N, C-alpha and C positions, 0 to 999 in steps of 0.2 A: 360109382358116382360119388363125388366129393361133396360133403355137407358144407353149408355155409358156416362161417366161424361163429355167428351169433345164434344159430339154431339151438333151441333148447334140447337138452339131452334128457332122456328118460327111457324106462324099460318098455313102456307101452305107449300107444298113440294118445291115450287119455292123459297120461302123466305129462307127455310132451305138450299137449294142448293146455293143460292146467299151468305148467311152468311158463309157457309163452304168455298166457293170459295174465299171470301174476307179474311177469316182467313188464308187460304193457301197463298194468295198473301202477307199478312203481314209477315208471316214466311219467304217466299222467299225473300222479300225485306230486312229483318233483316239479313238473311244469306249473301246476296250480299253485303250489307253495311259492315258487319263484315269482309268478305274476302277482300274487297277493302281497308278497313282501315289497316288491317294487312299486305297486300301487300305493301302499302305505308310505313308502319313502317319498313318492311324488306328492301325495297329499300333505305330508309334513313340510316339504319344501315350499309348497304353495301357501301353506298357512303361516310360514315365517313372515313376521311383520304384520300379521293381522291384528294382534293385540299387543300394544306397548303400554306397560304399566310399571314405570320405574318406582313408584311409591308403594306398590303392592296393595292397592286399595281393593282389588278384586281377588276373590278366593280362587283356588284351583278349579272348583266346580263352575264358577262364573266364567273363567277362561274357556273351559271345555264347552260350556253352553254357547259362548260367543263363537267359538270355532265351528260348532255344529251349525249355527245360524249362517256363518260365512259360507260353509259348504253348501247349505241349502240355497242361499242366494246365488252362488256360483252355478249350481246345477239348474235351478229353475229359471233365473233371469239373466245369467251371465254377468252378474255384478260381483266385483271384488269389494270386500268389506275391510276397512281399516278403523280400528278403535285405538285412541291414544288417551290415556288417563294421566294427567299431570305432565310434568316435564316442561320444557320451554313452549310457550304458546306458538303455534305455527304462524309464520308470516302470512303472506297472501297465498292461501291454499286454493288451488284450482283442482277440482276433482278431475281425474282422467275421464275418458269417455265411458269407462265401465267401472268407476270407483265410487263408493259411498264412504265418506270420511267423517267419523265422529270424534270430536275433541272435547274432553271434559276438563274444565279449568278447576284445579283444587281450591282456588279462591272463590269459586261459585259465582263468577261475574261474567266470564267471557267464553263459556262453552259454546260450541257451534257445530253445526252439521252441514257438510257440503256434499251435495248429491251429484251423481252423473247427470248430464243434461237430459237424457231420455227419461230417466227415473223421475227427475224433478218435474218434467213436463206432464207426467202421468199423475202426479199428486197435486192436491190443492195448492193454490198460491200461498206462499208464506209458511208452508208445512215445515221446511227444514229450520227456519228461524224459531218456530214454535217448539220444535223438538229441543233445540239448544236452550231456549229461554225457559219454557214452561216445564220441561221434563228434567233436563240435565241440571241446569242451574237451580231450579226450585227444589228438587230433591236433595241436591248437594247442600243447600242452605239448611235443610231440615235434618242433616246428618245421615241421609240415606243415599249416598253417592252410588253405591253398587246397585241398589234397587232402581235408581233413576236411569242408569245405563241400560240395565236389562229391560226396563219398561219402554224406554225410547227405541231400543232395537226391536222389541216386540211390536210396538205400534208401527214402526217403519215397515216391517215384514207384513203385518196384517194389512196395512194400507196398500202396499204393492200387490198383495193377493187380491184385494178388492178391485184395484184398478185393472188388473189382468182379467178378472171376471167380467168387468164392464166392457173391456175390449173384446171379449169373446161373445158378448151379447147376453151374458148371464145377468140377471137382476138380483142384487143382494140388498135387502132392506137395511 
């Protein structure tokens, strides 16, 4: 009887079994590494454009924190996060159906937050204007631009979490 070309060779049945199991483990590790690598590539591609900071006002750690928040928003609420610090002020920005856009004006006068319609309807009226005026611009005027960005994003995520809790019938004080 002819053996299959991929059958493990060995002197005893135990050796053949062990070689076969090790060969299967190598294939499994290669598949896991392949998937993990391409998951990371996909996440990087999705994160492209999440943080635009031409003036480098944010540190590397701040960018990583914002990317983690963006990933959490995408996973929990299906929202895309876009943060733009400086650069040309956007014209008439209309957030897409699943986009939250934060623009920080380096002159500390025209920062704004534009939310996806569904997210805006879940939050209190005027919430996005308050984020732009009271958090982004006010902190910028005090020389704490990066703290203002992170605080505004944190408040946005916390408010969405609270709104989601109310939607599920949870009562949060």
